Structures are given as C-alpha cells and as structure tokens.
N, C-alpha and C positions, 0 to 999 in steps of 0.2 A: 115820299115820306120819310124813307130811310136816308135819303141825301140830306134832308133838312136835319135829321136826328145827327148824322155824321158832322155836319157844320157845327151844330150846337155842342157836340161833344168836343170837337177841336177847339172851339172858342172858350169852352170850359178849361180845356188843358192849358191854353195859352193865357187865360186870366190866372189860374193857378200857379202855373210855371214861373210867369214874369214877376209875380208878387214874391215869390221865394228867392229870386235872382237880385241880390242886393249888393251894395258896396261900390267901391270905386271901380271904374271900368266895366259896369254892369250895363251900359248902353250897347256895347258891341255884344255882349253875350245875349241880351234881349233880342237884338237883331238876328243873332245866328239862330237862336230858339225859335223865333217866329218864322224865319226862313225853313228850318227843318220841318216845323209843324205845317207850314203852307205847302211845302213839297209832299209831304205825307198826305194832307187832305186832296191835293191834285191827284195823287196816284190812287187814292181810295175813290175818289169821285169818277175818275177817268175809267177805273175798272167796272164800276157799276154802269156806267153810261155805255161803255163800249168805245170810248174814244181812244185814239192812239196815245201810247204813253211813250214820253221821252225819257231817257236815262243816259248814264255814262257809256252803256254798252251800245245806245242808239248812235251816238257819235262815231263809235268805232265802225259800225256797220255801214253809216251813210259815207263816212269820209275815208278811213283808213284802209278798210278792207278792199275797197275798189283800187286805190293806189298800190296798195301791196300786191293786188293781182297784176296790174298793168307792169309794174317793175318786174314781177316774177316772169310775165311772157317776155319782156323786153330782154331780160338776162338770158333767155334760151329755155326756160322752164316749161314742163308739160301742163296742160290744163286739167 
C-alpha cells in the first residue's frame, strides 16, 4: 500500500513538474526531470523493499577500490 502511494506521489510530481517546464529546449529538461524523479522513486522503493541500491558510490566500491588496492599492493604497499 505504501509503495502504491509512493508511486502515485511521484507520478503527481512528474505531471505537475513537466507542466511547469515550458519553452524551447523543454524536451531535454523534461527528460532530465523524469530521469531524476525515476531514480528517486527507485531509491525510495528499493529502501522499502530491501533491494540493493545502486549509486555512484557503488561504482567506486565495485570497480575502482579493488583496482586501487591491487595497484597499491603491486607498488609494494602494505594491506
């Protein structure tokens, strides 16, 4: 029930916000607005359901941290 209310709330924000974005070049602004709202909705729903959440820090933890640790070891650093 709360997830349905979250989705309805975000849909209302999307409808109201996209109506207020007008003028030339508004297509890209609407797309960015919809993308940000979609990402926010994903984070809210995944928090409620306990799903794993992906973020920019997730990319760091998955990719760059292990590579940095391997380089550190390769250069003679301590673990």
